[in-house]
C-alpha positions, -999 to +999 in steps of 0.1 A: +153+137+183+124+124+161+101+097+174+099+064+156+062+056+151+044+022+149+052+019+112+090+022+118+092-004+146+087-038+128+078-059+158+053-033+170+038-030+136+034-068+134+017-069+168-006-040+157-016-059+125-023-091+145-050-072+163-068-066+130-075-100+114-100-085+090-072-065+073-052-097+069-081-114+051-087-084+028-050-083+021-050-119+012-079-114-012-062-084-027-030-103-038-050-133-051-054-113-083-017-106-088-001-121-120+032-118-139+059-094-128+046-079-095+058-051-074+045-047-039+050-011-029+055-006+009+057-043+018+066-034+054+075-066+073+062-088+045+030-100+062+013-103+029+042-117+009+034-154+016-001-149+001+012-145-035+005-176-057+028-196-079+042-182-111+045-146-097+078-129-102+077-109-069+095-077-061+088-057-030+100-024-018+099-005+015+120+024+028+126+007+062+156-017+061+146-034+094+112-042+080+127-057+049+148-080+070+116-094+085+100-095+050+129-117+037+122-142+065+086-145+053+093-149+016+128-158+005+122-157-032+109-121-032+134-096-045+135-069-019+145-033-025+150-005+001+133+025-016+103+048-013+072+049-034+082+084-046+114+071-062+109+036-075+143+023-089+129+004-119+126+013-155+094+025-171+068-002-179+086-029-158+056-045-141+024-063-150+009-056-115+014-032-087+002-039-052-002-014-024-017-023+010-022+004+036+007+024+022-005+056+006-018+069+038+018+072+048+036+082+017+048+118+023+041+129-013+013+105-024+007+122-057+044+118-067+042+081-055+012+075-077+029+090-107+058+066-100+034+036-100+020+048-133+055+051-147+066+015-139+033-002-147+031-017-181+002-008-205-026-031-197-012-037-162-032-034-130-030-017-096-043-037-067-049-014-037-062-017-001-064+016+019-083+034+046-098+067+036-113+099+049-148+093+065-178+103+045-199+117+073-192+152+085-187+141+121-163+113+111-143+135+088-140+162+115-129+135+139-102+122+116-091+157+107-088+164+145-068+134+154-046+135+123-016+155+136-013+133+168-020+100+149+005+109+122+032+115+149+023+083+169+021+061+138+052+075+121+034+089+091-001+076+087-027+102+077-061+088+087-079+115+068-065+110+033-088+102+004-065+079-014-093+066-038-097+102-051-059+106-054-057+074-074-083+087-098-067+121-100-034+104-110-051+089-141-060+054-129-095+040-137-110+020-109-128-012-119-163-007-104-169-045-101-137-049-079-145-020-055-153-031-020-159-008+010-163-015+046-162+013+071-132+034+062-115+005+043-114+003+005-102-025-017-101-022-055-084-029-088-074+000-112-059+003-146-042+031-164-066+055-181-065+062-218 
């Protein structure tokens, strides 16, 4: 029997997120820049869905059907899809904007997921991302590396020691330096497809 982690238990995830109001504020600022046809990858229980402004054609996907049920209650007009970041069921160049908030720490094959984001993002489109990353200090990095196996098991997939910013750049995205914000282990930024 496998354990369901925090991320697979919607009510527990919502409770956990309520204990981190700073993340909620960063998430709200993140989606303020979303325009046009938008896909939120890994919407979870939809805590951020009400923050999208008018005029956005909002699609959201998550691999957890129970989480999507909660997401629907938070934003009725969002088109919800049960799918993973590694296999996005939309055609190439479908979206003007992709949003990912605390997702790629948990995507089993993050590189494949980022390739999928590139595939469905239209030329000139933007990726809006909020993530936690590997610590910069030697002590912090060792600490996160040490707790990673247990934390990944407890959380249901989160890898606290991933360097998602570097993975985004390796995937061929270019991060807008003016948009980049860092606080502790948290990073918020906008990226576009590289040439």
